[in-house]
Biopython code that builds the backbone (N, CA, C, O; Angstrom):
import numpy as np
from Bio.PDB.StructureBuilder import StructureBuilder

atoms = [
    (1, "MET", "N", (-112.830, 136.010, -12.763)),
    (1, "MET", "CA", (-114.117, 136.087, -13.073)),
    (1, "MET", "C", (-114.175, 137.354, -13.879)),
    (1, "MET", "O", (-113.799, 138.488, -13.584)),
    (2, "GLY", "N", (-114.699, 136.917, -14.897)),
    (2, "GLY", "CA", (-115.284, 138.364, -16.070)),
    (2, "GLY", "C", (-116.155, 138.578, -15.537)),
    (2, "GLY", "O", (-116.753, 137.946, -14.666)),
    (3, "VAL", "N", (-116.438, 140.052, -16.273)),
    (3, "VAL", "CA", (-118.125, 140.834, -15.875)),
    (3, "VAL", "C", (-119.254, 139.679, -16.260)),
    (3, "VAL", "O", (-120.164, 139.311, -15.518)),
    (4, "THR", "N", (-118.970, 139.191, -17.621)),
    (4, "THR", "CA", (-119.753, 138.521, -18.029)),
    (4, "THR", "C", (-120.230, 137.059, -17.271)),
    (4, "THR", "O", (-121.379, 136.615, -17.274)),
    (5, "ASP", "N", (-119.191, 136.513, -16.704)),
    (5, "ASP", "CA", (-118.915, 135.255, -15.653)),
    (5, "ASP", "C", (-119.801, 135.459, -14.296)),
    (5, "ASP", "O", (-119.968, 134.519, -13.518)),
    (6, "ARG", "N", (-120.326, 136.681, -14.080)),
    (6, "ARG", "CA", (-120.781, 137.067, -12.757)),
    (6, "ARG", "C", (-122.347, 136.521, -12.678)),
    (6, "ARG", "O", (-123.239, 136.699, -13.508)),
    (7, "PRO", "N", (-122.401, 135.813, -11.444)),
    (7, "PRO", "CA", (-124.179, 135.545, -11.468)),
    (7, "PRO", "C", (-125.032, 136.544, -11.680)),
    (7, "PRO", "O", (-124.815, 137.695, -11.300)),
    (8, "GLN", "N", (-126.150, 136.142, -12.357)),
    (8, "GLN", "CA", (-127.026, 137.540, -12.796)),
    (8, "GLN", "C", (-127.790, 138.300, -11.809)),
    (8, "GLN", "O", (-128.453, 139.298, -12.093)),
    (9, "ASN", "N", (-127.694, 137.865, -10.797)),
    (9, "ASN", "CA", (-128.137, 138.427, -9.496)),
    (9, "ASN", "C", (-126.862, 139.438, -8.839)),
    (9, "ASN", "O", (-127.083, 139.903, -7.721)),
    (10, "TYR", "N", (-125.749, 139.727, -9.407)),
    (10, "TYR", "CA", (-124.736, 139.846, -8.371)),
    (10, "TYR", "C", (-124.990, 141.742, -8.935)),
    (10, "TYR", "O", (-125.590, 142.142, -9.933)),
    (11, "ILE", "N", (-124.324, 142.503, -7.928)),
    (11, "ILE", "CA", (-124.715, 143.578, -8.329)),
    (11, "ILE", "C", (-122.988, 144.454, -7.901)),
    (11, "ILE", "O", (-122.225, 144.668, -6.959)),
    (12, "ASN", "N", (-123.141, 144.665, -9.196)),
    (12, "ASN", "CA", (-121.013, 145.306, -9.070)),
    (12, "ASN", "C", (-121.426, 146.975, -8.886)),
    (12, "ASN", "O", (-120.588, 147.673, -8.316)),
    (13, "ARG", "N", (-122.320, 147.430, -9.218)),
    (13, "ARG", "CA", (-122.625, 148.741, -8.995)),
    (13, "ARG", "C", (-123.654, 149.085, -10.005)),
    (13, "ARG", "O", (-123.691, 148.512, -11.094)),
    (14, "ILE", "N", (-124.712, 150.260, -9.567)),
    (14, "ILE", "CA", (-125.558, 150.784, -10.031)),
    (14, "ILE", "C", (-125.231, 151.213, -10.763)),
    (14, "ILE", "O", (-124.281, 151.992, -10.687)),
    (15, "GLN", "N", (-126.180, 150.775, -12.460)),
    (15, "GLN", "CA", (-125.732, 151.467, -13.814)),
    (15, "GLN", "C", (-127.075, 152.189, -13.903)),
    (15, "GLN", "O", (-128.135, 151.592, -14.087)),
    (16, "SER", "N", (-126.942, 153.773, -13.734)),
    (16, "SER", "CA", (-128.541, 154.385, -14.371)),
    (16, "SER", "C", (-127.867, 156.072, -14.424)),
    (16, "SER", "O", (-126.969, 156.544, -13.727)),
    (17, "PRO", "N", (-128.600, 156.665, -15.416)),
    (17, "PRO", "CA", (-128.418, 157.408, -15.796)),
    (17, "PRO", "C", (-128.155, 158.711, -14.515)),
    (17, "PRO", "O", (-127.477, 159.735, -14.433)),
    (18, "ALA", "N", (-128.970, 158.086, -13.781)),
    (18, "ALA", "CA", (-129.742, 158.937, -12.179)),
    (18, "ALA", "C", (-128.528, 158.824, -11.523)),
    (18, "ALA", "O", (-128.731, 159.499, -10.514)),
    (19, "THR", "N", (-127.505, 158.443, -11.456)),
    (19, "THR", "CA", (-125.858, 158.230, -10.585)),
    (19, "THR", "C", (-125.008, 158.613, -11.410)),
    (19, "THR", "O", (-123.860, 158.463, -10.992)),
    (20, "GLN", "N", (-125.149, 159.370, -13.154)),
    (20, "GLN", "CA", (-124.293, 159.685, -13.482)),
    (20, "GLN", "C", (-123.457, 161.392, -12.995)),
    (20, "GLN", "O", (-124.110, 162.435, -12.998)),
    (21, "GLY", "N", (-122.594, 161.361, -12.778)),
    (21, "GLY", "CA", (-121.837, 162.577, -12.505)),
    (21, "GLY", "C", (-121.848, 162.845, -10.684)),
    (21, "GLY", "O", (-121.468, 163.885, -10.146)),
    (22, "LEU", "N", (-122.353, 161.688, -10.003)),
    (22, "LEU", "CA", (-122.455, 161.988, -8.431)),
    (22, "LEU", "C", (-121.228, 161.312, -8.043)),
    (22, "LEU", "O", (-120.530, 160.805, -8.921)),
    (23, "PRO", "N", (-120.854, 161.245, -6.683)),
    (23, "PRO", "CA", (-119.475, 161.294, -6.111)),
    (23, "PRO", "C", (-119.311, 159.735, -5.982)),
    (23, "PRO", "O", (-120.377, 159.144, -5.816)),
    (24, "ARG", "N", (-118.060, 158.875, -6.032)),
    (24, "ARG", "CA", (-118.104, 157.958, -6.164)),
    (24, "ARG", "C", (-118.760, 156.999, -4.746)),
    (24, "ARG", "O", (-119.450, 155.980, -4.712)),
    (25, "VAL", "N", (-118.125, 157.943, -3.574)),
    (25, "VAL", "CA", (-119.009, 157.593, -2.206)),
    (25, "VAL", "C", (-120.396, 157.389, -2.403)),
    (25, "VAL", "O", (-121.159, 156.453, -2.162)),
    (26, "THR", "N", (-120.531, 158.621, -2.953)),
    (26, "THR", "CA", (-122.549, 158.455, -3.046)),
    (26, "THR", "C", (-123.129, 157.319, -3.583)),
    (26, "THR", "O", (-124.022, 156.611, -3.115)),
    (27, "VAL", "N", (-122.260, 157.193, -5.054)),
    (27, "VAL", "CA", (-122.965, 155.478, -5.499)),
    (27, "VAL", "C", (-122.770, 154.469, -4.610)),
    (27, "VAL", "O", (-123.640, 153.860, -3.987)),
    (28, "HIS", "N", (-121.568, 154.313, -4.577)),
    (28, "HIS", "CA", (-121.117, 153.356, -3.259)),
    (28, "HIS", "C", (-122.551, 152.828, -2.094)),
    (28, "HIS", "O", (-123.060, 151.725, -1.896)),
    (29, "MET", "N", (-122.802, 154.055, -1.578)),
    (29, "MET", "CA", (-123.740, 153.945, -0.418)),
    (29, "MET", "C", (-125.168, 153.867, -1.083)),
    (29, "MET", "O", (-125.910, 153.039, -0.554)),
    (30, "LEU", "N", (-125.660, 154.531, -2.082)),
    (30, "LEU", "CA", (-126.708, 153.780, -2.911)),
    (30, "LEU", "C", (-126.713, 152.028, -3.078)),
    (30, "LEU", "O", (-127.706, 151.327, -2.887)),
    (31, "HIS", "N", (-125.358, 151.537, -3.479)),
    (31, "HIS", "CA", (-125.671, 149.958, -3.757)),
    (31, "HIS", "C", (-125.975, 149.475, -2.266)),
    (31, "HIS", "O", (-126.910, 148.752, -1.924)),
    (32, "HIS", "N", (-124.731, 150.170, -1.239)),
    (32, "HIS", "CA", (-125.418, 149.511, -0.431)),
    (32, "HIS", "C", (-126.892, 149.095, 0.119)),
    (32, "HIS", "O", (-127.383, 147.978, 0.279)),
    (33, "SER", "N", (-127.324, 150.160, 0.309)),
    (33, "SER", "CA", (-128.939, 150.851, 0.466)),
    (33, "SER", "C", (-129.382, 149.699, -0.272)),
    (33, "SER", "O", (-129.906, 148.788, 0.370)),
    (34, "LEU", "N", (-129.251, 149.590, -1.567)),
    (34, "LEU", "CA", (-130.281, 148.784, -2.576)),
    (34, "LEU", "C", (-129.963, 147.414, -2.234)),
    (34, "LEU", "O", (-130.897, 146.695, -1.878)),
    (35, "THR", "N", (-128.329, 146.752, -2.306)),
    (35, "THR", "CA", (-128.210, 145.925, -1.499)),
    (35, "THR", "C", (-129.346, 145.679, -0.146)),
    (35, "THR", "O", (-130.105, 144.709, -0.156)),
    (36, "LEU", "N", (-129.341, 146.543, 0.826)),
    (36, "LEU", "CA", (-130.221, 146.154, 1.822)),
    (36, "LEU", "C", (-131.772, 145.481, 1.306)),
    (36, "LEU", "O", (-132.339, 144.407, 1.503)),
    (37, "VAL", "N", (-132.077, 146.644, 0.601)),
    (37, "VAL", "CA", (-133.407, 146.466, -0.033)),
    (37, "VAL", "C", (-133.699, 145.157, -0.356)),
    (37, "VAL", "O", (-134.664, 144.568, 0.132)),
    (38, "TYR", "N", (-132.953, 144.674, -1.125)),
    (38, "TYR", "CA", (-132.686, 143.629, -1.790)),
    (38, "TYR", "C", (-133.055, 142.273, -0.870)),
    (38, "TYR", "O", (-134.049, 141.551, -0.950)),
    (39, "LEU", "N", (-131.881, 142.184, 0.048)),
    (39, "LEU", "CA", (-131.979, 141.636, 1.556)),
    (39, "LEU", "C", (-132.922, 141.646, 2.522)),
    (39, "LEU", "O", (-133.064, 140.743, 3.346)),
    (40, "ARG", "N", (-133.869, 143.077, 2.427)),
    (40, "ARG", "CA", (-135.070, 143.011, 3.168)),
    (40, "ARG", "C", (-136.053, 141.757, 2.906)),
    (40, "ARG", "O", (-136.336, 140.719, 3.506)),
    (41, "GLN", "N", (-136.542, 142.579, 1.336)),
    (41, "GLN", "CA", (-136.976, 141.232, 0.199)),
    (41, "GLN", "C", (-137.039, 140.061, 0.453)),
    (41, "GLN", "O", (-138.114, 139.497, 0.658)),
    (42, "SER", "N", (-136.265, 139.662, 0.476)),
    (42, "SER", "CA", (-135.642, 138.229, 0.987)),
    (42, "SER", "C", (-136.089, 137.664, 2.062)),
    (42, "SER", "O", (-136.721, 136.614, 2.183)),
    (43, "ILE", "N", (-135.705, 138.470, 2.903)),
    (43, "ILE", "CA", (-136.164, 137.919, 4.239)),
    (43, "ILE", "C", (-137.870, 138.141, 4.371)),
    (43, "ILE", "O", (-138.523, 137.454, 5.156)),
    (44, "ASP", "N", (-138.248, 138.769, 3.849)),
    (44, "ASP", "CA", (-140.032, 138.688, 3.957)),
    (44, "ASP", "C", (-140.610, 137.889, 2.947)),
    (44, "ASP", "O", (-141.713, 137.374, 3.128)),
    (45, "ASP", "N", (-139.865, 137.706, 1.720)),
    (45, "ASP", "CA", (-140.392, 136.442, 0.751)),
    (45, "ASP", "C", (-140.101, 135.125, 1.899)),
    (45, "ASP", "O", (-141.051, 134.461, 2.313)),
    (46, "ALA", "N", (-138.811, 134.876, 2.302)),
    (46, "ALA", "CA", (-139.004, 133.884, 3.167)),
    (46, "ALA", "C", (-140.081, 133.307, 4.034)),
    (46, "ALA", "O", (-140.466, 132.140, 4.117)),
    (47, "LYS", "N", (-140.568, 134.619, 4.797)),
    (47, "LYS", "CA", (-141.096, 134.322, 6.024)),
    (47, "LYS", "C", (-142.394, 134.137, 5.560)),
    (47, "LYS", "O", (-142.957, 133.139, 6.011)),
    (48, "LEU", "N", (-142.954, 134.753, 4.865)),
    (48, "LEU", "CA", (-144.195, 134.515, 3.599)),
    (48, "LEU", "C", (-144.322, 132.850, 3.472)),
    (48, "LEU", "O", (-145.362, 132.236, 3.712)),
    (49, "GLN", "N", (-143.168, 132.292, 3.083)),
    (49, "GLN", "CA", (-142.909, 131.055, 2.984)),
    (49, "GLN", "C", (-143.168, 130.129, 4.078)),
    (49, "GLN", "O", (-143.874, 129.122, 4.024)),
    (50, "VAL", "N", (-142.482, 130.604, 5.136)),
    (50, "VAL", "CA", (-142.708, 129.616, 6.220)),
    (50, "VAL", "C", (-143.836, 129.811, 6.685)),
    (50, "VAL", "O", (-144.263, 128.710, 7.033)),
    (51, "ASP", "N", (-144.903, 130.945, 6.988)),
    (51, "ASP", "CA", (-146.037, 130.860, 7.257)),
    (51, "ASP", "C", (-146.976, 130.063, 6.312)),
    (51, "ASP", "O", (-147.866, 129.354, 6.782)),
    (52, "ARG", "N", (-146.816, 130.160, 5.257)),
    (52, "ARG", "CA", (-147.635, 129.158, 4.278)),
    (52, "ARG", "C", (-147.339, 127.950, 4.384)),
    (52, "ARG", "O", (-148.287, 127.230, 4.072)),
    (53, "SER", "N", (-146.222, 127.283, 4.761)),
    (53, "SER", "CA", (-145.420, 126.040, 4.714)),
    (53, "SER", "C", (-146.594, 125.549, 6.653)),
    (53, "SER", "O", (-147.210, 124.487, 6.745)),
    (54, "TRP", "N", (-146.568, 126.533, 7.730)),
    (54, "TRP", "CA", (-147.156, 126.282, 8.442)),
    (54, "TRP", "C", (-148.824, 126.158, 8.582)),
    (54, "TRP", "O", (-149.607, 125.674, 9.400)),
    (55, "GLU", "N", (-148.885, 126.675, 7.662)),
    (55, "GLU", "CA", (-150.487, 126.939, 7.563)),
    (55, "GLU", "C", (-150.720, 125.508, 6.501)),
    (55, "GLU", "O", (-151.859, 125.043, 6.527)),
    (56, "ALA", "N", (-149.899, 124.949, 5.768)),
    (56, "ALA", "CA", (-150.403, 123.526, 5.327)),
    (56, "ALA", "C", (-150.522, 122.877, 6.424)),
    (56, "ALA", "O", (-151.642, 122.493, 6.761)),
    (57, "VAL", "N", (-149.045, 122.529, 7.466)),
    (57, "VAL", "CA", (-149.124, 121.696, 8.215)),
    (57, "VAL", "C", (-150.714, 121.660, 8.922)),
    (57, "VAL", "O", (-151.626, 120.834, 8.883)),
    (58, "ARG", "N", (-150.578, 122.705, 9.437)),
    (58, "ARG", "CA", (-152.212, 123.053, 10.274)),
    (58, "ARG", "C", (-153.364, 122.212, 9.224)),
    (58, "ARG", "O", (-154.124, 121.327, 9.615)),
    (59, "GLY", "N", (-153.285, 122.651, 8.041)),
    (59, "GLY", "CA", (-154.212, 122.044, 7.305)),
    (59, "GLY", "C", (-154.307, 120.696, 7.174)),
    (59, "GLY", "O", (-155.423, 120.277, 6.869)),
    (60, "SER", "N", (-153.357, 119.833, 7.337)),
    (60, "SER", "CA", (-152.920, 118.806, 7.010)),
    (60, "SER", "C", (-153.134, 117.742, 8.511)),
    (60, "SER", "O", (-153.468, 116.558, 8.552)),
    (61, "GLU", "N", (-152.840, 118.565, 9.498)),
    (61, "GLU", "CA", (-153.243, 118.082, 10.679)),
    (61, "GLU", "C", (-154.550, 117.906, 11.022)),
    (61, "GLU", "O", (-154.776, 116.946, 11.758)),
    (62, "ASN", "N", (-155.499, 118.603, 10.670)),
    (62, "ASN", "CA", (-156.890, 118.970, 10.689)),
    (62, "ASN", "C", (-157.627, 118.313, 10.017)),
    (62, "ASN", "O", (-158.767, 118.112, 10.436)),
    (63, "LEU", "N", (-157.173, 117.725, 8.657)),
    (63, "LEU", "CA", (-157.754, 116.742, 7.696)),
    (63, "LEU", "C", (-157.296, 115.333, 8.738)),
    (63, "LEU", "O", (-158.089, 114.590, 9.316)),
    (64, "LEU", "N", (-155.793, 115.253, 8.756)),
    (64, "LEU", "CA", (-155.922, 113.847, 9.630)),
    (64, "LEU", "C", (-156.678, 113.698, 10.795)),
    (64, "LEU", "O", (-156.958, 112.525, 11.044)),
    (65, "ARG", "N", (-157.111, 114.568, 11.618)),
    (65, "ARG", "CA", (-157.593, 114.427, 12.695)),
    (65, "ARG", "C", (-159.121, 114.124, 12.595)),
    (65, "ARG", "O", (-159.623, 113.233, 13.280)),
    (66, "ARG", "N", (-159.913, 114.952, 11.652)),
    (66, "ARG", "CA", (-160.806, 114.672, 11.217)),
    (66, "ARG", "C", (-161.327, 113.237, 10.398)),
    (66, "ARG", "O", (-162.511, 112.918, 10.501)),
    (67, "LEU", "N", (-160.313, 112.336, 9.525)),
    (67, "LEU", "CA", (-160.094, 111.308, 8.931)),
    (67, "LEU", "C", (-160.489, 110.495, 10.133)),
    (67, "LEU", "O", (-161.451, 109.738, 10.258)),
    (68, "HIS", "N", (-159.363, 110.870, 11.159)),
    (68, "HIS", "CA", (-159.392, 109.537, 12.272)),
    (68, "HIS", "C", (-160.834, 109.831, 13.119)),
    (68, "HIS", "O", (-161.134, 108.811, 13.739)),
    (69, "THR", "N", (-161.481, 110.555, 13.258)),
    (69, "THR", "CA", (-162.473, 111.068, 13.938)),
    (69, "THR", "C", (-163.776, 110.096, 13.231)),
    (69, "THR", "O", (-164.728, 109.499, 13.734)),
    (70, "GLU", "N", (-163.321, 110.260, 11.905)),
    (70, "GLU", "CA", (-164.501, 110.195, 11.054)),
    (70, "GLU", "C", (-164.357, 108.130, 10.663)),
    (70, "GLU", "O", (-164.915, 107.521, 9.751)),
    (71, "GLY", "N", (-163.672, 107.720, 11.458)),
    (71, "GLY", "CA", (-163.353, 106.638, 10.887)),
    (71, "GLY", "C", (-162.611, 106.141, 9.810)),
    (71, "GLY", "O", (-162.765, 104.956, 9.511)),
    (72, "PHE", "N", (-161.878, 106.798, 9.211)),
    (72, "PHE", "CA", (-161.004, 106.482, 7.755)),
    (72, "PHE", "C", (-160.020, 106.069, 8.093)),
    (72, "PHE", "O", (-159.169, 105.744, 7.266)),
]
sb = StructureBuilder()
sb.init_structure("model")
sb.init_model(0)
sb.init_chain("A")
sb.init_seg("    ")
for serial, (resi, resn, name, xyz) in enumerate(atoms, 1):
    if name == "N":
        sb.init_residue(resn, " ", resi, " ")
    sb.init_atom(name, np.array(xyz, "f"), 0.0, 1.0, " ", f" {name:<3s}", serial, name[0])
structure = sb.get_structure()
């Protein structure tokens, strides 16, 4: 797989002028830190989606309960 064949979200290395001249080990550590940040953001986003889904379920249950109570 060539460099251009990689998925868009694939992180091969940090490409920034700020990393120019840094030791390879430091850049590698920064890469892993950045990966962990993205992973944490993804987990937070997933949790938010699950929370919103549960809110929708509760709203649907409340609506069905009201419809049943009011005779619909």
